[in-house]
Backbone bond lengths (Angstrom), bond angles and torsions (degrees), N, CA, C in turn:
res aa  C-N    CA-C-N  psi(-1)  N-CA   C-N-CA  omega(-1)  CA-C   N-CA-C  phi
1 M - - - 1.439 - - 1.525 110.85 -
2 E 1.327 115.85 -39.91 1.464 119.68 178.95 1.510 111.44 -64.45
3 D 1.329 118.05 -31.50 1.456 121.66 179.02 1.529 110.69 -63.58
4 K 1.327 116.37 -38.30 1.452 119.72 179.21 1.525 110.92 -66.37
5 I 1.332 117.64 -39.73 1.466 121.40 178.73 1.524 109.54 -66.18
6 N 1.322 117.30 -41.67 1.461 120.69 179.31 1.531 111.82 -65.87
7 I 1.306 117.53 -31.57 1.458 120.85 178.44 1.529 110.28 -69.42
8 L 1.335 116.81 -38.17 1.460 121.00 -178.89 1.518 113.03 -79.25
9 D 1.304 119.36 -17.20 1.464 122.70 -177.72 1.533 113.46 -56.66
10 P 1.320 119.51 -50.73 1.469 118.44 179.37 1.535 112.57 -63.12
11 F 1.318 115.87 -34.86 1.464 119.77 178.48 1.527 110.67 -64.53
12 V 1.323 116.87 -43.84 1.463 121.41 179.85 1.530 109.66 -65.33
13 Q 1.317 117.83 -40.35 1.473 120.96 178.91 1.528 110.62 -64.22
14 K 1.327 116.79 -42.80 1.464 119.61 178.90 1.526 110.68 -67.04
15 L 1.317 116.88 -35.91 1.457 120.78 177.74 1.531 110.52 -65.39
16 E 1.331 117.49 -41.68 1.462 121.07 176.90 1.529 110.77 -64.11
17 L 1.320 116.50 -42.34 1.459 120.90 178.37 1.529 110.73 -63.00
18 Y 1.328 116.54 -42.26 1.461 120.88 177.75 1.524 110.46 -62.00
19 G 1.323 117.31 -43.09 1.466 121.41 179.71 1.515 111.90 -62.99
20 S 1.322 116.93 -45.33 1.471 119.11 -179.72 1.530 111.23 -68.77
21 T 1.330 117.09 -36.06 1.466 120.15 177.33 1.522 110.69 -66.62
22 S 1.322 117.03 -41.93 1.468 120.62 177.72 1.523 110.85 -62.69
23 L 1.323 117.69 -40.42 1.462 121.77 178.44 1.526 110.74 -64.66
24 N 1.333 116.54 -43.59 1.467 119.91 178.26 1.529 111.16 -63.87
25 L 1.323 117.16 -40.12 1.460 120.75 177.78 1.516 110.71 -63.56
26 W 1.309 117.81 -42.43 1.455 122.12 178.05 1.527 110.64 -61.56
27 K 1.349 116.65 -42.76 1.468 120.69 178.14 1.526 111.03 -62.28
28 L 1.322 117.08 -43.75 1.461 120.70 -179.65 1.529 111.52 -65.30
29 K 1.325 116.72 -39.26 1.468 119.24 176.93 1.526 111.01 -64.69
30 L 1.325 116.72 -38.84 1.458 120.74 178.07 1.522 110.72 -64.65
31 V 1.315 116.62 -44.02 1.469 120.47 178.28 1.524 110.24 -62.43
32 Q 1.326 117.52 -40.73 1.455 121.07 178.78 1.530 110.80 -62.31
33 Q 1.332 117.24 -45.50 1.459 120.72 179.66 1.527 111.28 -64.11
34 L 1.340 117.21 -39.60 1.459 120.42 178.45 1.525 110.89 -66.86
35 A 1.327 117.09 -37.77 1.463 120.44 177.93 1.520 110.89 -65.30
36 I 1.325 117.45 -42.73 1.466 121.19 178.18 1.525 110.07 -63.93
37 L 1.323 116.48 -44.95 1.459 120.93 179.91 1.520 110.80 -63.31
38 G 1.327 117.09 -43.08 1.464 121.23 178.91 1.516 112.51 -64.69
39 S 1.321 117.18 -42.79 1.464 119.86 -179.94 1.530 110.92 -67.39
40 N 1.330 117.03 -37.24 1.467 119.69 175.43 1.521 111.35 -65.02
41 L 1.322 116.57 -36.76 1.459 120.84 178.13 1.523 110.98 -65.53
42 V 1.321 117.47 -44.11 1.463 121.43 179.26 1.530 110.18 -64.45
43 L 1.326 117.01 -44.34 1.461 120.77 178.77 1.522 111.04 -61.28
44 T 1.321 117.07 -46.71 1.460 121.19 -179.49 1.523 110.97 -63.50
45 A 1.334 117.34 -42.25 1.465 120.42 179.39 1.529 110.64 -63.88
46 S 1.319 117.74 -40.28 1.468 121.12 178.94 1.522 110.98 -64.48
47 L 1.321 116.13 -46.60 1.456 119.51 179.43 1.529 111.72 -64.13
48 M 1.313 116.95 -38.71 1.465 120.30 179.16 1.530 110.90 -66.33
49 L 1.326 117.82 -36.14 1.463 121.13 177.86 1.522 110.67 -64.07
50 V 1.322 116.94 -45.34 1.465 120.78 178.92 1.535 110.35 -65.90
51 L 1.315 116.65 -44.06 1.466 120.28 179.78 1.525 111.14 -63.68
52 T 1.318 117.56 -40.90 1.460 121.22 178.61 1.525 110.91 -63.32
53 S 1.323 116.78 -42.28 1.471 120.13 177.47 1.523 110.82 -61.62
54 F 1.323 116.39 -43.96 1.468 120.41 179.00 1.520 110.97 -61.48
55 I 1.330 116.75 -47.45 1.463 120.56 -178.48 1.524 110.78 -63.67
56 L 1.329 117.18 -40.19 1.460 120.82 179.20 1.523 110.65 -61.54
57 M 1.314 116.87 -47.80 1.465 119.86 179.99 1.532 111.47 -65.84
58 A 1.316 117.75 -39.85 1.461 120.84 178.47 1.526 110.67 -64.56
59 N 1.318 117.66 -38.48 1.462 120.53 179.04 1.519 111.98 -68.38
60 I 1.308 116.85 -40.90 1.466 119.45 177.52 1.526 109.86 -63.95
61 G 1.336 115.85 -42.69 1.461 119.14 177.91 1.520 112.34 -62.86
62 A 1.331 116.79 -43.80 1.466 120.35 178.93 1.525 110.84 -64.31
63 A 1.323 117.22 -40.36 1.466 120.17 -179.87 1.527 110.75 -65.70
64 L 1.323 117.29 -42.37 1.467 119.50 178.23 1.520 111.04 -67.10
65 W 1.316 117.22 -38.12 1.469 121.03 178.84 1.528 110.68 -65.04
66 L 1.338 116.58 -46.54 1.469 119.95 177.46 1.529 111.11 -64.16
67 G 1.319 115.88 -38.39 1.465 119.33 177.36 1.511 111.51 -62.86
68 N 1.321 116.89 -37.76 1.459 120.89 177.69 1.525 110.55 -65.43
69 I 1.343 116.41 -40.73 1.471 120.59 178.41 1.528 110.45 -66.04
70 L 1.327 116.85 -39.82 1.470 121.65 -176.99 1.527 112.73 -87.55
71 N 1.338 117.43 2.93 1.474 124.38 177.93 1.523 113.61 65.81
72 N 1.311 118.37 20.72 1.461 122.32 174.40 1.530 107.96 -157.35
73 N 1.335 115.80 121.88 1.468 118.80 -174.41 1.522 112.97 -61.27
74 Y 1.312 116.84 -39.12 1.468 117.00 -176.31 1.521 112.54 -69.79
75 Y 1.315 118.96 -21.90 1.459 120.35 173.28 1.534 111.38 -63.52
76 G 1.307 115.39 -37.53 1.466 119.83 177.47 1.515 111.38 -63.22
77 F 1.335 116.53 -42.48 1.467 119.88 178.75 1.525 110.77 -66.96
78 F 1.336 117.24 -36.45 1.464 120.12 176.31 1.527 111.20 -64.28
79 C 1.336 116.63 -40.08 1.473 119.91 178.72 1.524 111.44 -64.29
80 V 1.334 117.13 -42.56 1.471 120.69 178.55 1.529 109.94 -65.46
81 A 1.325 117.05 -40.84 1.472 120.55 178.01 1.527 110.74 -64.23
82 A 1.322 117.14 -40.66 1.470 120.14 178.59 1.524 110.63 -64.72
83 F 1.335 116.75 -39.45 1.464 120.00 176.68 1.528 110.50 -58.76
84 Y 1.341 117.54 -46.51 1.460 119.94 179.86 1.522 112.47 -68.67
85 A 1.309 117.83 -29.50 1.466 120.06 174.75 1.530 110.12 -65.43
86 L 1.322 116.25 -40.61 1.471 119.71 177.43 1.529 111.56 -67.30
87 V 1.323 117.14 -39.80 1.471 120.90 177.10 1.525 109.77 -62.41
88 F 1.341 116.45 -44.51 1.462 120.50 178.54 1.521 110.84 -60.16
89 L 1.317 116.55 -45.67 1.461 120.82 -179.22 1.525 111.20 -61.86
90 F 1.331 117.06 -42.90 1.463 121.29 178.47 1.522 110.92 -62.10
91 I 1.330 116.71 -46.66 1.468 120.35 -179.91 1.521 110.10 -63.22
92 Y 1.310 116.79 -44.63 1.463 120.19 -177.56 1.526 111.57 -63.95
93 L 1.307 116.80 -40.93 1.457 119.34 -176.23 1.527 113.84 -79.56
94 F 1.329 117.69 -37.17 1.459 119.80 -169.51 1.538 115.06 -113.70
95 L 1.312 118.90 -28.71 1.461 120.28 -172.22 1.525 114.49 -114.20
96 R 1.317 117.78 2.10 1.460 121.39 -174.64 1.528 112.30 -56.80
97 N 1.321 118.34 -50.38 1.461 121.01 -177.16 1.526 112.23 -69.07
98 S 1.318 116.61 -36.35 1.467 119.77 178.53 1.527 111.31 -63.99
99 I 1.324 116.25 -41.10 1.462 120.15 179.56 1.520 110.29 -67.54
100 K 1.334 117.24 -43.00 1.463 120.14 179.35 1.524 111.36 -62.08
101 N 1.322 117.32 -44.94 1.465 120.96 -179.95 1.526 111.27 -66.21
102 G 1.319 117.02 -41.41 1.459 120.57 178.43 1.513 112.14 -63.57
103 A 1.328 117.23 -41.80 1.462 120.75 178.55 1.528 110.82 -66.16
104 A 1.313 117.15 -42.34 1.464 120.43 178.65 1.524 111.00 -63.00
105 N 1.322 117.01 -42.94 1.466 120.44 178.63 1.523 111.67 -64.80
106 A 1.324 117.12 -38.81 1.464 120.69 178.60 1.522 111.24 -64.33
107 I 1.326 116.73 -40.73 1.461 120.51 179.81 1.520 110.42 -66.66
108 V 1.322 117.44 -44.55 1.467 120.94 -179.81 1.523 110.93 -64.20
109 S 1.332 117.30 -43.05 1.469 118.82 179.67 1.519 111.86 -67.21
110 Q 1.343 117.61 -32.14 1.461 121.28 177.51 1.532 110.53 -68.57
111 I 1.313 116.82 -36.37 1.468 120.07 179.74 1.528 110.26 -74.05
112 N 1.324 117.75 -38.14 1.466 121.15 -177.12 1.518 113.46 -72.84
113 N 1.319 117.87 -23.26 1.467 119.54 179.60 1.461 108.34 -80.44
């Protein structure tokens, strides 16, 4: 009976080693995916901050320029606001589902990679 236990001992040890190695590999893959996701998040946030600053300054400049043309600064700001209201309405009516599906697909593909 002891011979049978001794025969299975190396198999059990290799099985334990395989299990711990598989667990460590899974942990490392998870850390890698989290690092990629985190770095993409930081990059996207940085780019969005710069883009937002650019758009804000361009909008203020356009509003002041239009206000100068219309002889009243607040008219320029009203024109820029009306433009964005029309853009919002167009996106809401025609592109809402496309944007939602595209964002969902991007998130899923980012998680799967």
